[in-house]
C-alpha positions in Angstrom: 137.2 94.7 148.9 140.4 95.7 146.9 141.3 92.0 146.5 137.7 91.2 145.4 137.8 94.0 142.9 141.2 92.9 141.6 140.0 89.3 141.1 136.9 90.6 139.4 139.1 92.6 137.1 141.0 89.5 136.1 137.8 87.6 135.4 136.5 90.5 133.3 139.7 90.8 131.4 139.5 87.2 130.3 135.8 86.9 129.6 134.2 90.0 128.2 133.9 90.7 124.5 135.9 93.7 123.5 133.8 94.6 120.5 134.7 98.3 119.9 136.3 98.5 123.4 139.3 97.1 125.3 143.0 97.4 125.3 143.2 101.0 126.3 142.0 104.1 124.5 144.9 104.5 122.1 145.0 107.9 120.5 142.2 109.9 122.0 141.8 112.3 119.0 141.6 109.3 116.6 139.1 107.5 118.9 136.9 110.6 119.1 136.4 110.6 115.4 136.3 106.8 114.9 133.1 105.0 113.9 132.4 101.3 114.0 130.9 98.6 116.3 130.6 99.3 120.0 129.5 97.6 123.2 127.1 98.9 125.8 125.9 97.8 129.2 122.6 98.5 130.7 120.8 97.7 134.0 119.3 94.2 134.7 115.9 95.9 135.5 113.4 94.0 133.3 111.7 97.2 132.0 115.1 98.8 131.2 116.3 95.7 129.5 113.2 95.7 127.2 113.8 99.4 126.4 117.5 98.7 125.8 116.8 95.9 123.4 114.4 98.0 121.2 116.8 100.9 121.2 119.6 98.7 120.1 117.5 97.1 117.4 116.3 100.5 116.1 120.0 101.7 115.9 121.3 98.5 114.3 118.6 98.4 111.7 120.0 101.7 110.3 123.7 101.3 111.0 125.0 97.9 109.7 128.6 99.0 109.9 128.3 100.5 113.4 126.4 97.8 115.3 125.8 97.8 119.0 126.4 94.7 121.0 124.6 95.1 124.3 124.4 93.1 127.6 123.3 93.6 131.1 125.9 94.7 133.6 127.8 91.6 134.8 126.8 90.6 138.3 129.0 91.5 141.2 128.7 92.9 144.7 127.6 96.2 143.2 127.5 97.7 139.7 130.0 100.3 140.8 132.5 97.6 141.8 132.0 95.8 138.5 132.5 99.0 136.5 135.6 100.0 138.5 137.1 96.6 137.9 136.4 96.8 134.1 138.2 100.2 134.0 141.2 98.7 135.8 141.2 95.8 133.4 141.0 98.1 130.4 137.9 96.5 128.9 135.0 98.6 130.0 132.3 99.0 127.3 131.9 102.2 125.3 128.7 103.2 127.2 127.1 102.2 130.4 123.5 103.2 130.9 123.5 102.7 134.7 126.4 104.9 135.9 125.9 106.1 139.5 126.6 109.8 140.0 128.3 109.0 143.3 130.9 106.9 141.5 131.8 109.4 138.7 134.6 111.1 140.7 136.3 107.7 141.4 135.9 106.5 137.8 137.3 109.8 136.6 140.2 109.5 139.0 140.9 106.1 137.5 141.1 107.7 134.1 138.1 105.6 133.0 135.8 108.3 131.6 135.6 110.5 128.5 134.4 114.1 128.8 131.2 114.7 126.9 129.8 117.6 124.9 128.4 120.2 127.3 126.2 122.0 124.8 124.1 118.8 124.1 123.8 118.0 127.8 122.7 121.5 128.9 120.3 121.8 126.0 118.6 118.5 126.8 118.5 118.8 130.6 118.5 122.5 131.3 119.5 123.9 134.7 119.5 120.6 136.4 122.6 119.6 134.4 124.8 121.8 136.5 124.6 119.3 139.4 126.4 116.7 137.2 129.3 118.9 136.2 132.7 117.8 137.6 135.0 120.2 139.5 137.1 120.6 136.4 134.1 122.1 134.6 133.6 119.1 132.3 130.8 116.6 132.1 131.9 113.0 132.5 128.2 111.8 132.7 125.1 112.5 130.8 122.1 113.1 133.1 119.8 110.4 131.9 116.9 109.5 134.2 115.7 110.1 137.7 113.3 108.5 140.2 112.3 111.5 142.4 111.8 110.0 145.9 108.4 110.6 147.5 106.3 109.0 150.3 104.1 106.2 149.1 101.4 105.2 151.6 99.1 102.2 151.8 95.5 103.4 151.6 94.0 100.3 153.2 96.4 100.4 156.2 95.7 104.1 156.7 91.9 103.4 156.6 92.3 100.5 159.0 94.0 103.0 161.4 91.1 105.4 161.0 93.0 107.8 158.7 90.9 108.6 155.6 92.6 111.9 154.6 96.3 111.5 155.3 98.1 114.6 156.6 101.8 114.0 156.1 103.1 117.5 155.2 104.8 118.4 158.5 107.0 116.3 160.9 104.3 116.6 163.5 101.6 115.4 161.2 103.8 112.5 159.9 104.6 111.5 163.5 101.0 111.7 164.5 99.8 109.5 161.6 102.7 107.1 162.3 101.8 106.7 166.0 98.1 106.1 165.1 99.1 103.4 162.6 101.3 101.5 165.1 99.0 102.0 168.1 96.0 100.6 166.1 98.1 97.7 164.9 97.1 98.5 161.3 100.8 97.8 160.5 103.7 96.8 162.7 105.7 99.9 161.5 104.8 103.2 160.0 107.8 103.1 157.6 110.8 100.9 157.1 113.9 102.5 155.6 116.8 100.1 155.4 118.7 100.4 158.7 121.8 98.9 157.2 125.1 100.7 156.9 125.8 100.8 153.2 126.9 104.3 152.1 123.9 104.7 149.7 121.1 104.0 152.3 121.0 107.6 153.4 119.7 108.5 150.0 116.4 107.0 151.0 115.9 108.3 154.6 117.9 111.4 155.5 118.8 112.9 152.1 115.3 113.4 150.6 114.1 115.2 153.7 117.3 117.2 153.9 116.8 118.3 150.3 113.3 119.3 151.2 114.1 121.1 154.4 117.0 123.1 152.9 115.2 124.1 149.7 117.6 122.0 147.6 121.0 121.8 149.2 123.5 119.0 148.6 125.4 117.1 151.3 128.5 119.1 150.5 128.5 122.6 149.0 131.4 125.1 148.4 133.9 122.6 149.8 132.1 122.2 153.2 129.7 119.7 154.7 126.2 121.1 155.0 124.4 118.3 157.0 125.3 119.5 160.5 123.3 122.7 160.0 120.1 123.4 162.0 118.1 122.0 159.1 120.2 118.8 159.0 119.8 118.3 162.7 116.0 118.8 162.4 115.8 116.1 159.8 118.0 113.7 161.8 116.0 114.4 165.0 112.8 113.6 163.2 114.2 110.2 162.1 115.6 109.6 165.6 112.1 110.1 167.0 110.7 107.6 164.4 113.3 105.0 165.6 113.1 105.8 169.4 109.3 105.5 169.3 109.4 102.2 167.4 107.6 103.7 164.4 110.5 102.5 162.2 112.5 99.3 162.7 116.2 98.9 163.5 116.1 95.3 162.1 117.1 94.5 158.5 114.1 93.3 156.5 114.2 90.5 153.9 111.7 91.4 151.2 109.6 94.5 150.7 108.1 95.7 153.9 105.6 98.0 152.1 104.3 95.3 149.7 104.1 92.8 152.6 102.0 95.2 154.7 104.6 95.3 157.5 105.0 99.0 156.9 102.4 101.6 156.0 104.7 103.8 154.0 107.8 103.7 151.8 110.4 106.3 150.6 110.8 105.5 147.0 110.5 106.7 143.4 108.2 106.0 140.4 110.2 102.8 139.4 108.3 101.1 142.2 104.8 101.7 140.7 105.1 98.6 138.5 106.2 96.6 141.5 103.2 97.7 143.5 100.7 97.1 140.8 98.0 94.7 142.0 99.7 94.3 145.4 99.2 97.7 147.1 96.4 100.3 146.9 98.7 103.3 147.3 98.8 107.0 147.3 101.8 109.3 147.1 102.8 112.7 148.7 106.0 114.7 148.8 108.4 114.1 151.7 107.6 116.1 154.8 109.3 119.3 156.1 109.3 120.7 159.6 107.1 123.7 158.5 105.0 121.9 155.9 106.1 123.5 152.7 103.7 123.3 149.8 104.3 120.5 147.3 105.4 123.0 144.7 108.3 124.1 146.8 109.5 120.6 148.0 112.8 119.3 146.7 113.9 115.7 147.0 116.6 113.2 146.1 116.8 112.5 142.4 117.9 108.8 142.6 119.3 109.3 139.1 121.3 106.9 137.0 123.3 108.4 134.1 125.2 107.4 131.0 129.0 107.7 130.7 131.4 107.0 127.9 134.4 104.9 129.0 138.0 105.5 127.9 138.6 102.0 126.6 136.2 102.8 123.8 137.9 102.9 120.4 134.9 104.1 118.3 133.9 107.1 120.3 132.4 108.9 117.3 129.8 106.1 117.1 129.4 106.0 120.9 128.6 109.7 121.0 126.0 109.3 118.1 124.4 106.3 120.0 124.3 108.3 123.2 122.5 111.2 121.4 120.1 108.7 119.7 119.4 106.9 123.0 118.6 110.2 124.8 116.6 111.7 121.9 113.1 113.0 122.5 111.7 109.9 120.8 113.8 107.4 122.8 113.3 109.3 126.1 109.5 108.9 125.4 109.9 105.2 124.8 111.9 104.9 128.0 109.3 106.8 130.0 106.5 104.5 128.7 108.5 101.3 129.3 109.8 102.1 132.8 107.8 105.0 134.3 111.2 106.6 135.2 111.6 110.3 134.4 114.0 111.3 131.6 116.3 114.1 132.9 115.3 116.5 130.3 113.8 119.9 130.8 110.0 120.3 130.8 109.4 116.6 130.9 105.7 117.1 132.0 104.9 119.2 129.0 107.1 117.3 126.5 105.2 114.1 127.3 101.9 115.6 128.2 100.0 112.8 126.4 101.7 110.1 128.4 100.9 111.8 131.7 97.3 112.4 130.7 97.0 108.6 130.1 99.0 107.7 133.2 98.0 110.1 135.9 99.8 108.1 138.6 103.0 109.4 137.3 102.0 113.1 137.0 103.2 114.0 140.5 106.6 112.5 139.8 106.9 114.5 136.6 106.3 117.7 138.6 108.7 116.6 141.4 111.4 115.8 138.8 111.9 119.5 138.3 113.0 119.9 141.9 115.5 117.2 142.5 118.9 117.2 144.3 121.8 115.0 143.3 124.7 113.7 145.3 127.5 116.2 145.2 130.0 115.6 142.4 133.1 115.8 144.5 136.2 113.6 144.9 136.0 110.9 147.7 132.2 111.0 147.2 131.6 107.4 148.4 133.9 107.8 151.4 132.1 111.0 152.3 128.7 109.2 152.2 130.1 106.3 154.3 131.4 108.8 156.9 128.0 110.3 157.1 126.2 107.0 157.2 128.4 105.7 160.0 127.5 108.7 162.2 123.9 108.6 161.2 123.5 104.9 162.0 125.2 105.2 165.4 123.2 108.2 166.5 119.9 108.3 164.6 119.1 104.6 164.0 120.6 103.0 167.1 120.7 106.0 169.6 124.2 105.2 170.8 125.4 108.8 170.5 123.8 112.3 170.6 122.5 113.2 167.2 123.9 116.7 167.1 127.4 115.7 168.3 127.5 112.8 165.8 126.7 115.1 162.9 129.2 117.7 164.0 131.9 115.1 164.2 131.0 113.6 160.8 131.0 117.1 159.3 134.6 117.7 160.5 135.7 114.5 159.0 134.0 115.3 155.7 135.6 118.7 155.6 139.0 117.0 155.9 138.1 114.6 153.1 137.1 117.5 150.8 140.4 119.3 151.6 142.4 116.2 150.8 141.0 115.9 147.3 
């Protein structure tokens, strides 16, 4: 992987336009005040591209001497790898509107990020902003947008299984409905989280339920792993039962098992609504908890992507102005309308009440957005997640090790990783 990243860095160094970026940061104080053209990258998601193009056009129409040049993130094994390689090559763009919170500590360690103004971030996002603060007390990412993870269910499959009023609030209820679906052959599986071993896959099986079960805890808190707690083991055992009873599959799926009708449920956020339109008659509920907490108390994983300013940027004054423009109330509203994803700003449900009145499908997600949990902002973040995933895969998905023992062992390794940082 290091070789691959290095090769990619060489390619990026030779091929990317440096407009407003590149060649190192130079004098940081001068760069902070400098204005002029900048480059930005955004996601290749079609709806986000459409929003990005209109945002850039709106800015450029009013700032002829500070124009934005925008492009989709170059393709690679992952956006994190591409961004890391660009930092290494010294030609990252000024702003990237697709920065994964899990990668921030690594990008910061590389010297690739610029600290941002805390007062603007905290005013826009409110209390949720604190999860995105780095250990040194600074913000190297602006909390931009979230996709609160919930349980989508296929109404037709549930009806075929004889379930007209789905009860999915507790683990017992969820298991009972799952067994009925599979036994009736309404669908081959009740739910189909990816059983593969990438570090981020736990964000869409274990972590949302862990956030709910614990009332909003992160995977690491106060320098210690939290997932080997009683709550963590309850969540892991729930998923072990799903796999052991063949209610979830251990086989990798090519395609979308929920859209295809192979699975009756999916663990996903509101970005998927556009994907499901005209394909699935769906409903949505919060993720389950062992005791069946009311929806108003359930936390979940945020699945956020944020905006960061990169240290190769020469015109940081313009970059900061663009960042504020792109995350203004007006542009956040346009982003919500274009993508259905939740801007990470306080009181989103009331700020955009008209939108949610016209688009009731998204209302539950707006409420859920106020109770989201982010990945912990700690050094070695991705290694920590991979350590957890390795233990989870072996014990929970494939049943090759006792669940409790596996989590205990992984917690010890994670504690050591935290101490090393």
